[in-house]
N, C-alpha and C positions, 0 to 999 in steps of 0.2 A: 666326100666334098660338101654333100648337104649337110651332114653334122657340123662340119666347121662353119658353114655360112649361118646355121641355125644359132649357134652358140655366139657368134660375133653379133648377130643381131639382138640377141637377148642382152649382152653386156652394153650395147649402145641405149636400149630402152631403159635398163636399169640405172645406167650412169646419171640420168636427171632425176632420179627419185631422191628426196631429201632423208637425210638421216634424222631418226626421231629417238629422243631419249626420255626417261621418266625416272625420277628419285623420290624417295620419301625419307623424312625426318621427323623425330618426335621428341618431346621433352616433357618432363613432368616436375612438380615441385610441391612440397608439403610445408606449410608455414604455420608457426604459432607466434602471436604478437598482437600489437596495436599501433603499429605505424601508420601515419596519415600520408597525406600528399599536399604539397604546396600550402595553400592557405587552409586546408581542412585536416581535422583530425580524422583518425579512423572513425567511421560511424557518423561523422558530423552532416553527411549528404542527407540522411533520414531527418535529423534534427532539424535542418534548415528548410526541407521540404514540409515540416510540420509547423513551420512558422518561428522556429527557435533560432538562436544566434549561434554561429560557428565558433570554434575554439573554446568550447566548455570543458568539463572535466574530463580527465584522461579515462577513455574507455576501457573496458575489462579486455583483457587479452583473449583471442579466440583463434579457433583452428580453421585454417582455410586451405584449399588444395586446387591445383590447376594442371591441366595437361593439353598439349597441343601437337598436333599432326598437320604436317605441311607435305602436300602433295604437289610436285612441280613436273611440268613437262615441256619439252622444247625440241625444236626441229629447225630445218632450213638446208639451204644449199648454198651455191657461190653468189646468189643474188639477193636472198631473202633469209632472215632469220626471226624466229618467233618463240615465245614461250608465254606460259600461264601458270597460275598456281591456285590451289584450293587450300584454305586454311580451316582445320576443325578444332575447336577448343570445348571447353566445359559449358560455354554459353550457347553453342550451336556452331553453324558453318558459315564461312563467308568466303566469297569471291576475292581472290588475291590480284596482284598486278598482271595486267596482259599487255605483253611488249611486242612489237613488231619493228624491226630493223633492216635498213637496206643502205650500204655504204656508210656515209655519216649521218644519216637521218634515222631518227628514233621516235616512235611513237608509243607512249605508256598510257594506259587507262587503269586507275585504281581509285574508286570512288571514295572520296573524303580522306585520302592518305598519300598524296604525292608528296607533300612536305614543305613546299615553298610558300604557299599560302596558309596562315595561321590565325586563329582567334583565341581570345582568353577563355580557357575552359572553366567549368563550374568548380573545379578543384583548386584553382590557382594556377594551373599549368596549361600551356597552349596546346589546342587541338588542331590537328590538320584539316583543311577544307578542300584542298585542290582535287579535281576529279581526273583531269587529263593533262598531259604535257606533250609537246612537240620540241625536240632539240636537234641541233645540227653542229657537227664539228668538222673543220677542214683546216689541217695545218695548224697555226696558232690562233685561228679564229673559232670562236663558240658563239651560239645563239640558242635561246630556249623560250618557249611561250606556255605558260600554265594557266588554267582557269577553273573555276568553280561553277558549274552549270546552274546552281541554285541562286547565289547572290550575284553572279556575273563578274566577281572580283577577277582580276588578271594579274600576272606578274610576268614581265618580259625582261630578260637579260642578255647583254651583250658583252663579250669579252675578247680580248685579243693578247696574246703573249708572244714577245720576242725577245729571246735571251734573257736579260735579268730584268726587263721591263714588263710589267703586266697592267692592263687599263680594262676598266670594267664601267658598264652603264647599266643601271637598273630602273626600271619603270613600273611602279606597283600601285595597282588600286586595290586596297585590302581593308575597306571599312564596312564590309558586309552590307553593301546597298548598291543597287543597279544605278549605273551613272554617277558612282562616288568620285572622289578626289584622287588624282593620280599624283604620287610622289616620285620624282626622278633623282636618283643618286649616282653620282660619279667616283670612281675610286682609282687610284694610282698605287702601284708598288714597284719599288726597285731595290734590287739587292747589290750592294757594294762590299764584296769581300764578306766579312764576318757580320756586316751590319745589313739590316733590312728596314727600308723607309716605307711607311703606309699613310696614305692620306685619302680620306673620302669627304664628301659634302653633298648635301642636297638642296634643292630648291625651296626649303623651308628654313634656309640659314643655319641649319644644324651641320656640324663637321667635327671629325675625329682626325687626329694625327699621332703617330707613334714612331719611335726607333726602337728596333731590338738589336742587342750585340751578343753574340755567342763567342764564348772562349772557353775551349775545352768542355768540360762538364757543366759550365755555369753560363745561363743566360739572363742578361739585364734588359728590362724593358722600361721605357720612359714614354708617357702618353699625356695628352691634353685634349680638351674639346672647346665647343663654343661657350661654355658655361664657366671657363677658367677652372675646371676641376683638373687636377693633375695627379699623377699616380706613377708610382715606382713598384717594379715587380722584379723578384730574384727566383729564379729557378736553378737548383743544384742537384745532381746526381751522383752517388758515390757507390758503386757496387750494387747492392740489391736495395739501397734506400734512395729516395726521391724526398726532397724537401723544397717548398715552395712558400713564397711569402709577398704579400701586396699591400701597400699602404695608399689610399686615396685621400686627398685633401684638396682645400680651396673651396670655391662655389659659395653660395649665398643661401641656399635651401637646407632645411634640416636633413640629415641623412647623407649630406654630400660627402662626409668624410667616413671612410671605411678601414678596416683592418681584417686582413685575411691571411692566414697561414694553413699549411698542410704538410703532413708527413706520411708517406707510405713505404712499406716494407714488404718485400716479396722474395722468398727463398724456397725453391723447391715447391712443396705442395701447400707451403703456409704463406698467407698474405695478411697484413695489417695496416689500418689507415685511420688517420685522425685528422679532422677538418675543422677550422673555425671561421666564421664570416660574420662580422657584426652587421653588415648589411642585411643579413637574413632573420633578424630578430623577430620572433613572433612566427615564424613559419614552422611547418610539421614535417615529419619524414625525412627524406634524404636531403630536403631543402632547408632543415633547421639551422639554427645558429652554430651549433656545435653537434658533429657527428662522429662516432667511432664505430669501426667494423673490423671484423676479422673472418677468415675463412680458411677451410682445410680440405683438401681434395685426397680421396682415398678410394681405391677400386672402382673408379668412374663416377663417383657420388661426390658432391660438393657439400659440405656443412658449413653454414655461415651464420654469424651473429652480428646484430649492430643495435645502437642505442644512440639516443640525443638528448638535449637538454630539456626536452618538452616530456621527460618521464615516459618516453615511448621506447619500446624494444621489440625486436624481432628475430626469431631463431627459425631456421630454414634448412631443408635438405632438397637438393635439385639433381638430377641426372637426365642425360639425353640418351636416346637409343634408336 
């Protein structure tokens, strides 16, 4: 009888102990080439730091390598769940996201990496600045708050979805200055069969409107905005091939007219892609005006090659373990 009582007591005591898990993942990549990023060629950062101008002569191709090790731990019970990550790479170690959740409420801390708040980076691409966020979901209602503790920038979003209707409100102070200007944006979306209507407007008198219609493997999208810039886009999928095209016209400023098209092919372990965007003229790397790429996967490794109209090329081999 005593053994039965002791066993029952032990089961009751351990029932409240949270289950914990830990996982590890790693990846590595070896690259040879001279691909840049955004508005900078590879090597331009050093040139600009020395007082020179970006976008000079094509730099010589060079070898680079990178390796990443991610360690993640998680736990929780019926009331609370939590997780944290540690990221190790060739430049050192960094604390990853720390998350705590209960019911529909979630808190995330990830210094300068939340993703809602961004600033223009030195290489022409946006850099994340958000440090922590608090979000809540219940039924069709969602709300979130994100902030950068350094600049005190904030991002507040509210959303509601009911059937085919979605409504959203965003209030953003993202000018990297304490007590900056807040911009409020309202959005509405509605699905009517194969058609999707979208409309957004902010208190700076900017607005966007679009309608997308899907029929089989084809999707057509028409859009316009406050500058009377109109666009028509077409996306078509046939087996292993996907084709897209978009034409932008109207407006009064230089560069308001753009032409885009792209094609991708994926069959088994082989992929191929080509993209052109006249609005990307003068940019480098993956953001260049014309980019072609191909890859092949074999025995867990992926071999890739890409080139652009800026005489930049890149060859790489990557794998995960």
